[in-house]
C-alpha angles and dihedrals in degrees: 000000000000117000112253114207121207115207130169121208132184117191144169124193091011125100138165116251096197142017120293112262114205142166129192135198133164109313099359147061124197118206122195116201132189111194145152132212142196117241105267094026119137146184143200121211135187133176134176089221132061116261140193115212124192124179107217102221136126093207136036103311122230093229122067133180132226135185092231139016096265097029130118113275128237134180159197107041129031137172108200120194122225113284090008110135121217135186131215132204131194113226098178136025102244140102123276138179129215139182119222115196110195115197136195105236097212092053090046093050089056089057093047098042091139092064116358089168087086086078092065098063127086113230122197116180125186090208141347110177097191093048089047092054091051090048091052090053091050091048090054090053091050092047095047112012110215105156143045118279089262088079101055089038090055093046092050093050091047090050092051091046089058096046103039118077114263114265125221129051116327125239111268093232095052129076110254118244129309138296121306115243089256093051093048091048091053093048094048091048090057091046093053093042093051103037092124096065140046112277122203125217086239092062092049093045089051090053088055093043092238137118115262096252094047092045093052090052094044093047092051090047090054103041104022094236138073117266091249093055092046090050090050090055090050089052092049090052090050088049090054090055091049091048092047098045109028140048092225116142117248091253090054091047089050091056093045093052100043103258117139093232144337092277090054089049093050094050093049093043093051091047093054102036104023093237139072126264091244093051091046091052091049092052091049094053091043088064099254095124110082108224100166142017128069133235099196123187144145119234113228128182132200112272121239122199 
């Protein structure tokens, strides 16, 4: 019998632009979605089974994921444990495609018997080129099946192997794993509280109780990006709030959010969102950002015996 996942999704400003393509085999189902969103759109997702999500995009994708409603966003690759809620936000009004790999936990635990605890940790990666290439191959097999189930199953397991932390004892010369949830929480609290000024790696490492070199490695292992890049994304999100809610000039916003000047703000903002702060503010005041209303719905798929 093929595994049947059961996921609930609530969205606003996000809609599918074509039918769901899916393919199932023992212990897994792969969904391929084509969708579009309005800038400012968002979603909330929950599933009783672990999932792997990959946004299939060569550039900065218009949809990004977060571990809480007001948290910093990351994309393009995510491993989401069972019963772990995630949120999405739309940063640009354009189409996107993503692959959702739903996994049966008991079957997955048998494959990861050395360290099944890897299935309990949320992983959000800003990019993973090798995993993205494998996901594109799996998506092609979902869209137009050409081979036996052994092929998508093998691609899915290889994809998981690249994204999940390595099991077994670590090498003595290498730092072990990433930050604990408590360490990450303390570091992010410092980042959010001190967005307005330059933060050193030493200060962030002190918040985590680690050496600078160990902290930099552990932070990247946990979030998929370097501390400086993560901090930039937090500052861009703070900038969006200032642009949406205040009449401050761009130079004043740059000072308030920790950028050296307006030019620095504009470069970082374009890198994260794909547009300039001025254009983003115009769109917000033109009513393109959806601040209210709900387009609720439950995503159902055909059942296969």
